[in-house]
N, C-alpha and C positions, 0 to 999 in steps of 0.2 A: 833163499839168501836173505830177504827182507825179514823173515821170521826170525832167523838167527840174530840179526842185528838188533831187532826189536826186543828180544830177550836180553841182549847185552845191555842195552840201554835202560831197561827196567831194572836190571840188577845194579848197574851203576848209580842210577837215581836212589834206589832203596838204600845202597851202601852209604851214600852221602848223607842220607837222612840220620842214619845211625851214629855216623862219625862227626859229622860237622853240622850240629843241629841248628846253630845260629845262622850259617849260610843258608840252610835249607829254607828256614823261616823268611829270609830276605828274598830268596827266589819265589817262594810261594806268594809273597805280598806283591811282587812285580807282576806275576802272572794274573793275580786278581785284578790288579790295576789295568793290565792291558785288556782284560775281558770286559770290565765295566766302564772303561774310558768312553766309548762312543755313546753310552747312555747318560753320562753326567757331565762330561768335560768338553769334548770336542765333537762337533758333527762331522762325520766322515763324508767326503766328497765322492770318493770311490766306493761304489757298492760292491765289496768283496763277499765271498761265499757267506760268512757269518752274519754280516749286515742283511743280506738277502734272506737268510733264514730268520733273522729277528723280525724283519718286515712281515714274512709270511706268517709268523707266530703272533703277529700284531703286538709285539713288544715295542716296535717303533712304527710311527706313523709317518710315511714318506710325504704326504702332503702337509704335515705340520710337524716336522722334525725340529723340535725346539727343546734343547736340553737345559736352558736357562731356568724355566719355571718347572717345578716338580709338584704334580698332582698326585693323589692317591693311587690312581691306576698305574701311573708310571713307577711309583715307589713300590707297589706290590710286585711288579714285573721285576724289579731290580733285586727286590729281597727274595724272590724266588730263585733267581740265578745265584744269589749269595748262599741260599740254603742247598742248592746243588753242589757248589764249590765246597761248602762245609762237608757235605757228604763224600765228596771226592777226597778231600784232604785225609779223612779217617782211613782211606783205602791205599794211601801212599806207601804203606809198608808191604803191600801185597805184590810181589812180582808177577804172579799169574794175572791178576787184575789188570796191572799196567801194560803186560804184554798183549793181552786180549785187546785192550783199548788201542794200542799203537797198530795192532794188525788191522783193526777196523778202520783206522784213519787211512791207512794205505788204500784201503777198498774205496773209501770216499774220494780220495785224490784220484784214483784210477778212473772212476766213471764221472767225477764231478757231479755228485748226486745232489738232488734238491733235499728240502727238510723232511719230507714224507718218506723218502727212500732212506735218509739217515735214521729216522726213528724206527723204520721197520728193521733195519740191520740191528739196532740196539735190542729191540724186542725179541730178536732170535738169539741174542748172546746173553745167556743166563747171568753171568757175573756182572754185566753192565746193567742188565734190566733190573737187577735187584735193588739198584738205587731208588727204584719207586717206593719201596717200603720205607725209605728214610725221609723222603721229600713229600711233606704233607700239604704244602700250600698249592694254591692253583687249581685249575680243573685238570681232568685227565689229559687233555690235549696240550694245554700250556705246560703242564708238568713234563711231559715227554719232550715237548720242544726245547725246554730249558735244559734238560738233561743232555739233550744232542748238542745244543750250542755249548754248554759248559764243558762237556766231556771232550769234544773234538778239538775245541780251542785249547783245552789243557794239554791234550796230547801233542797238539802242533808245538806249543811253547816248551813241552818237556824235551822234544826233539831238538829244538833251537839251542836248549841250554847245553847240549852236548858239544856245540860249537858256539861258545858264547859271543864270538865276534859277529855272528849272523843275527844275534838278537837286536830287533828294532828298538830304538829309543822312543819312549812315549813323549819326552819333552827334551828338545835339543839342549845341549850344555849351554848355560847362561854365562855370558862373558862378564867381565867385572863392571863394565859400563852399565849394562842392563840391570845387574843386581843393585848398583848404587842407585839407579834411577828408580827401581821398583821400591827399594827402602825409603827413598825421599816421597814417593806418593803415598806409601803407607803411613809415614809421620805426618804429612799434611792431612791426610784422611783422619788420623787421630785427632788432630786439632779442630777439624771441622765438627767431628763427632762431639767432642767436648762442648762446643758451641751449639749443639742441636741442630746444626745444618746437615741433616741426615742425607739429603739428596746430593750435596756436594761430596760429602763423604763417600757415598756409593761411587760416584764417578771416579774419584781418586783410587779407591780401593780396586775398582775394575781395571784401571790403567796398570795398577801395580800387578794384578793377576795376569793381564796380557804379557808382562815382562817376565813374570815368575809364576807359571800356571800350576806348580806343584807344591806351593807354600800354603799349608793348611790354615795358618794364622790369618792370612788374608781372607780366606773364605769364612772364617768365624767371625771376624769384624764386620764383613759386609752382611752376614746373616743378622747379626744384631742390629745394624742399621735397617734393614728390611723388616725386622720385627718391630722396631720402634714406630715405623710408619704403617704399621699393620698389613704389610705385603707378605703374608705368611707362606704362600707357596714358593716365593723366591727365597725366604728365610729357610725353608725346609730343604730346598735344593742345595743352598750353600752349607747348611748344617750337614747334609749327607755327604757332600764332596769332602768336607773336612774330615769326617771320621773314616772315609775310604782311604784318604792320604795318610791319616795318622789314627789307626784304630784304638790307641790308648790315650787319646787326648781328651780330658774330661769337658773342657770348655765346647768342644765341637759336639759332643754328646748332649750337652746341656742346651745349646742352641737348637739342636735337632729336636729334642724332646719338648721345648717350649713351643716350638712352631707346630708340631703335631697336636699338642694339647690345645692350642689357640684355634686350630682348624676344627676343633670338636671331636677329635680322635682321641678321647681320653683313655680308653683301654689300652690302644696301641702306644701311646705316649708313656703309660706306666710300665708297660712291658719293655719298651725301649730303654727307659730308665734302669730297670732291673739288669738288662743285658749289659748297659754301660758301666754299672757298678762292678760287674764281673770282669769286663775287659780292663778296667782302670784301677784294678786292686794295688798297684804300685804307687798310686798317688793319693796319699791319705787325705789331703787337703781338698782335692778334687772330688774324693769319695764323700766327703762331708758335705760339699755343695750339692751333690747328686741326691744324697739322703734327705736334705732339706727340701729340695725340689720334688721328690717323691711325695713328702709329707704335705707339701702345698697342693699336689695334684689330687691326693687322696681326700683333703680336707675340702677342696673346691668341688670335686665330684660328689661328695656327700651332701654339701650345700645345695648343689644343683638338683640332686635327687629329692632332697627335702622339699625344695621350692616346687618342683614339679609335682610332688605328692599333694602339696598344700593347693597348688592352682588346680589340680585335677578335682579335689573335694569341693572347692569353691564353685567350679563350673557345674558339677553334679548338683549341688543344693541350688544354683540359679536356675538350672533346667527344670528341677522339681517345681520350683516356685512359679515359673512361667506356666508349666502344665497345670498346676492348681488354679491359676488365674483363669487359664483359657476354659477349664472345666465349669466354672461358674458363670462365665460371662454370657452364654446364651440365654439363661433364665433372666438376669438382670436386664438384658437388652429388650426381652420381650415385654417385661412390665414397663420399662422405660418408654418404649415406643408404641404402647398400646393405643394411645389416643391419636397418633399420627400415622397409624398404619394405613396404607392405601386400601380403598375399596376393592373387593373381589369382583369378578365378572358378574356374579349372581346379585350382588349389591347394586352394581351399576344398573343392570336391566330392571330391577325393581324400582329404583329411582326414577328411570325414565318413564316407566308405566305411570308412576303417580303424577308425574309432570303432565302426561298426556290427559289422564283422567281430570285433573283439575282444569286444563284448558277446555276440555269438553263440557265440563260441568259449568263453566262460565258461560259458554254460548248457549247452553239449554236452560239457563235460569229464567224464570217468568218475567215478562215486561211489567214495568211499573204501571199502575192505574192512572188513566187520564183524570185531570182535574175537572170537577163538574161546573157547567156553566151557570150563571146567574140569570 
């Protein structure tokens, strides 16, 4: 019975993709936000199945579950999940693939399996296991963990969309009062930013985000404040949050790439910039800014490479000079200290013998002749 229902669900989903493309893109964006939300936006208090799997995969550290600051390890885990979701999106037209995935989810629900059991199920299902060929990031284990987390959560939300009233809301509906208060905090934050009171601006933007946590502009503004005070990990986190909420917003990408480059992740920043230009094609002014940013990155990277090369040559020359000086030093020291060289044991013994001989000679010398009497 469930298999028949899963086939119908897959057929309806694929049919919607063909007929209502805009609605499908909106649904896909909602699913992606749901899956990535606990990694970037809100720390879950209840450890559901997928959070437990994320902890088992070491994507989330339960002892240090901090979503505010984003380091490179956390970012790579999030990008690995995004890569899985991208591979899944390309298979959305396949009724067979979606049916197999929904069947597997039923098995997962039936036994409430752990991560290792879920991975084993995927490995035995050819259609799902083929995702490994498209997901290149991570290690073998982290890759399979991400595939399991992404696939089964996607299937879960796919079922929920068949009954939209059951779909949970990520962010509660904001009432008019909260919206106005959030806007007031944002405007006050802008004023503090112009006065270069970045800490005060951060506090105001944070208050605005509490009231309106799905407003990408607030994260972009706060990211710029963090960047100005050189807190690049927090700037990176807010930049990433902004582009998850609005993938085609150029300013969010700009903040994200700037933070990456300032953290020394030059190659990653240039790659992220290229991806941003692809996503933001509909914004010519924003594209111009991203092109200028990339040119700046390439120029600075070349300057750093040239400086490193120059420093390396100087260091090599300095090392050779020191080695040359050390090679001539023993000979000079030998001549310099010849007169002050300490006596060897043989010299010391010979000197002692000479002293004893002189003393003995003194005692054995003939007595002076007595004076003659008149």
